N, C-alpha and C positions, 0 to 999 in steps of 0.2 A: 584328546576329547575335544570336539568343536564345539564351538559357542557360538548360539545364533544372537542375531540381534533382535530387541522385541518385536512383536507381530504388532499390527496396527490393523484392527478389525476393519473389515468392507466398511460398517457401518460409522464407526470414526470417520475413515475417509470423505466418505459421501457427506458425514456433518460438517466437517471441515471447508468444505469446497464449496463455493458459490457461483454459479452461473449470473454472469452478467450478459443482459439481453441488448437488444440494440436502444430499447428504449429507455434503459439505464444509464447507457453510455450517453446518450442523447442531454438526458436529466444531468448529468455528471459536466458534460461539456458546456450545459448552460451556467449552472454554478459555477465553473472556473472563468468564463467569458464575463459576468457578473462581476466575480469577485477583481478579475483585473481592472475592470471599466471604472469599478468606486473606488479601489485602493490606490491605481495609479502605479502598479507593479507592472515589471516588465514581461513576466513570464510564471507560469505554474505547473510545478509536475504533479502528477499522481502516482505515486511508487508505491509498489506492494512491500510489505517487510520485508519477502525474500530478496529484494533489489531488481523488479520487473518490472518497467516503465508502463503505468496502466493507459494513461494518455496525457496529452499536453496542452497547454494553450498558451497564445502569444508568443513573443519574439523568440525565435530560436538562438542559442548562443553559440560561442563559438566551441562548440565540446559536441562528441558524442552522447546524446540520452542515453545512451546504455551505461556509460562510464559515472556520468552522474548520479545515475539511479543505483549502483552498485555501491559506489562511496557513500551515500546519502544511507543507505541500510545499514552499511557496515559503522558509519557515524552513530546510527540512533541503536543500534546494537550494543556498541561501546558504551554510548551514555547509559543505555537500560542497566549495564552491569555497574556504572560507576553511582547509578541510585540504589542500588542493591545494596551495592558497602554503605551507603549512606543509610540504609533504614526505608528509603523509599519502595514504591513498588516498581514506579517509573517515572522518569521525567516525560511530561507529553509535549513541548514544545522545547526546541532548540534556537539560538538565532548566533549567527557568524558575521563578524562587520569585517569589511576589509575598507581599502583606502577609497575606492570607486563603487564598488559593488558589496551587496548584503545576501543572506538567505536565511530565510525563516522556516523552520522545518515544524510541522504539528502533526502528531497523531491525528489519524483519521480513526475512529470506532475501532482499533487494534485491530485492523485490517490491512491499512496504508498509510504514507504520511504524504503529506501536501507539504509541496518544496516550492518556495515563493521567492523569485529572485527581484531584487529590486536596488535601485540606485537612489542619488539622491535629488532625484525629479518627485519623489514622495518621502515620506516620513515612517518611523519603524511605528509610529503611534497609528498613523493609517493603516498600516499593513496589519496589525495585531487587532485593529479594530472590526478590519474585513474578514480577518482569517478565524477568527471565534465563529463569525456567523457561518460561513462557507464549510467550514467542520462541520458543524453541527447540521448543516443540510446535506452535506456528504454522507454522515452518519446514518442518516434517515434512509437516504438513497441504498446504502449497502444493508441496513437491518430490513428494509422491502424485499430487496431483492433474495437476502437470503432465507427470508419465510416463504416466499414466492415458491409453490409445487413447481417440480418439473414438467415442464410441457411434451406435449406428443411430437415424438418425432426429434427430441432433442438428446443430446447422447446420454446416456445411463451407463454407470458402471454394472455387468450384470453380477448378481448375487455368488456366483461361484469364481469369479475374475482372481481372488485373494488365494484361494485355496488353488486353484489352477499355476498361479504365479509361482508358487511356494513348491509345487511338485516340480515345477520345470526347473528351479533352481537348486533345488536338493539333486535331482538326476544331473545337473550341470556339472555342479561341483562336489560330488562325493569322493 
């Protein structure tokens, strides 16, 4: 007997998907630039919860952005499980302190993780002060993007797509 994975409806796929248009990304980039200017942090990376880099601002590190993105998402996922074990829904912020460099991770609207790299040229207090403001502004941008109806000419999932894929997979793996 073949066991099937749970089927996710087309509507559920569309509801979970958010399209960020150029104006959304311009707003995000302005928020990150202002955050870096005010906080004195070196760089900021906005990473989705699956570990994909959305955008970055500031100085580039000596690492590949995709590597830090995957590690940040993994750290956040592991910490979410620790929070659950302790009876918390999740922890919305993490801080890692090194000898020279520090990383502040903050959840943004349950969609992304703001990753801030900073050194001793600023303080954790300054970073945290301005992170909370940046997170609030970014979450607002994400909410507006999610509420915005699709645009003419934007890529849309055909309503029959899910059925077509299911038939193709059934035929392929019979």
